N, C-alpha and C positions, 0 to 999 in steps of 0.2 A: 744490600742495606748498609754494609760498612762504607761502601763508596759514597752513598747518598749521606751518610752521617758525616763523612769527612768534608763533603762540600758545605754542608750546613755549618760545620766548625769553621771552615774556611771564611765564610761571611761573618759568622757571629763573633770571630775574634777581632774584627776591624770595623769599628764605626764608620771609618772613612770609605771602606768597600760598600757597605750598606748604602751610604749617602750617595755615593757615585753611581751605583746600580739604579738607586731610586729615580735620580735625576734623568738618567739616560733612558729609563723606561717611560718617563713622561713625555720627553722630547729631546731632539738632538741639542748637544752643547759643544762649545770649543773647549779646548784644554784649558784656556784661560778662564773661561766661565766656571768650570768644574774646580779650579784651583781657588777662585774667590769664594765660591759657595761652601766648599767644604773646609777651607783653611788648611788643606793638605799641602806639604811641600811639593815642588816639582819632581823630586826624586820618588817620593811616596806615590804620587799621582801616576807617575810613568810605570812604576811596577803594577799598581792596580790595573791600568789599562792594558797592560801586557798580558797579565794573568787572565783578564776577561776575554781579550781576544783570543788566547789559547784555548778558552772553554767555549768559544764562539757565542759568548753572550752579548758581545757588542760588535759592531762594525763600523768601518771608517766611512764617513759620508763627507760630502763637499763642505769643508770648513770645520769638521769636527768628528764627534762620535755618536751614535745611537744605538739602542738595544735591538738585538736581533728578536725573532719571535720567541726563542727559548730563553733568551734574556729577560723578556718582559715576563714569561711564565714564572722563571725564577724569582723575579722581583715581587710579583703579585703574590706568590705562595710564602715567600719569607716575610714580607711585609704583613701579611695576615697573620702569620705566627707571632710576630712581634706585637701587633695589636691585641691578640688573644692573651699572651703572656703579661701585656700592661695591664689588662682588665682583671686577670686572674690576681695580680699583684695588689690590686685595689680591693678585690672582693675577699682575698685570703683571710684577713682578720675577722671577717663577719659571716663567711660562708656558712658555718655551723648553725647560724640562726636564720638563714634563708629558708623560706618554705618551698624548696625547689621542686618538690612533687607536684605543688600547686601552680607553678609559674608555666604559663602556656606560651612562652617564648624563649628565644635563644638567649643565653646570658651575655652574648655579645652586645646585646641591646642596651647593656649598662655601660657602654663605652664612655658616655659623657655623663653618667649619673653623678649625683652629689651623695656622698656618704658622711653622715653626721654621727659622731660617737659622743657618749658622755665624757666629761673630763672632771678633774678635781675642782676646777673653778666653774665649770659649767655643766653640772651634772644632769640638767633638764635639756641639754642642747637639742637632742632628737624632737622633744616635744615642741621646744621653741621654733623648730624649723617648720613643723606642721602648721603652728599657729600663725607664722608669718604668711604662709599661703592662705589660710582661712580669713585673715584680716582684710584681704584685697580681692578674693574671689567672688565672682557674681553668682556662680552655680557650683555647688558642692554635692558630691556623692560619697557615701561611705558605706563600706562593708566591713564588719569587725566582729570579733568575738568578745570586745569589751568597749565600754564607754570610757573615753578619756576626759577627765574633768574639766582641763583647760579648754580642749576642743569644744566640748558641749557648752561652755560658758560663751566662747566667742561666737559660735554658731547661733545660739539662742539670741544673743545680743544683735547680731547682724540681721538676722531673720525678723526680729521683732522691729527693728528699725527700717525694714524694707530694703535692705542693701544686699541680701543674699537669698537664693532659694536653696532648699535643701531637701534631699532625699536619702535616707539611711536604712540599712537593713542589718539587724544584730542577732546575734545568737540569743537563746532563751535565757542562758547564764547571765548574759550581759544585762539583760532587762531585770533579772532577779536581784542582781548587785545594786541597781538603780533604786529598786523598790526598798532596799534596806538603808538607804542613805537619803536624809531628808534633803539635803541640798541638791543632790543630783536629781532626786524626784521631782523638786520644784521646778528645776531648769528643764527637764524633759517635759513635764506637764504644760509648761508655759510655751515650749517649742511646738508641741503637737497640737496646741490651741490655735496656732496661727494658719493662715491659709496658704502660706508659702513653703510649708514643710510637711513631709510625710514621712513617718517612721513605721517600718515594718518589723516583725519579730520571727525569727525563723527556728522551728525546733531542732532542726539538723545542726551539725557543727559548721562553724565558719572559721577556719583555721589561719585566718589572715586579719590584718588591720590596716585596711587600705583606704586612703582618702584621695579622691580625684577632685582636685580644685582648678576649675577651668580646664587648661590644657596640660597641667602636671598631675603625676601619680605620686603618691608619697605612702611608703610603708614604715610602720613601726615595728621593729624586730625585737622579740623577747627570747630569753632562754627557757629552758624546760621548768624553771621555778618562777616563770613570769616576770622576771626582772629585766627592765629596758636595757638593752645592750647597743642598739644603733637605730638608724633610720636611713633609708634610701629613697630618693626622689629623681624623677627624670621627666622630660617631656617628649621622649622618644615615641613616635607614632605607633609602632607595634605594641609597645608597652601600654600605651593609652587604649588601644583597641582591645587588648586582653582584659584590662580593668573595666571597661564598659561592658564587654560581653560577660564577664564573670559576674559583675554587679547585676546584670539583667537576670542571669541564671538564678541568682540567689533571690532577687526580687520576686521572681515568678513563684518561688516556692515558700514565700512568706505571707504572712497576714499582717493587716494593719494593727498597730498597737491600740489596745482598748484602754482608755484613761483609768478605768476601774483597776486594771492591773497594776496601777502605781500606787493605789491606796495601801497604806500600811497599817 
């Protein structure tokens, strides 16, 4: 264990070592190529190459150097760890709000995700992010524990204009909240009167607020008090598959909203 940790430290303490090993694991390079690619001095590069040769991570080939099989193994593992730590760094501020027990995919799928948080000048930035998707999407699916007023407005307007098709499944508590709000009640009533929208209500809990807009998946994240803290969106295929499968599971256990339920 200590020996392995010391080797991890050996690589981690030098970005130049990581850069050289990464490139040699991809393909062979001349010493000049490596110097140009990394910006390392010849003295530094010489020490790195000697250290790698001593560990049998690289070998000399005609015109340069290439990674050995174990060098490629080390490069793959270390670069995977770097990628995981970079993802963790992005998710760290919001991980307490992620419904991780409900997410049927590896968090590494958030590698290229966009995280949007409220700020002093843009307190509604996470909502604005999902509205931007809704304003251009041709097909929208939502499963959520709540109706978002802005999202409902944009969806109703676009469906009424024939620009979007919509399917949504919501918890019973979300529908009850709409029934108590005249503006939301009118919007939802108008939406379910169209032929391009279907809304269902589910008696069971929906512990998520997810919008699938064409190929993008967007999640609104709230704290235990219901205060919006962030949003995450991605077009990763695995996340998209999870969202579609989860939607279908909720959809199958829900019933179409009766317009009479919206009367107040």
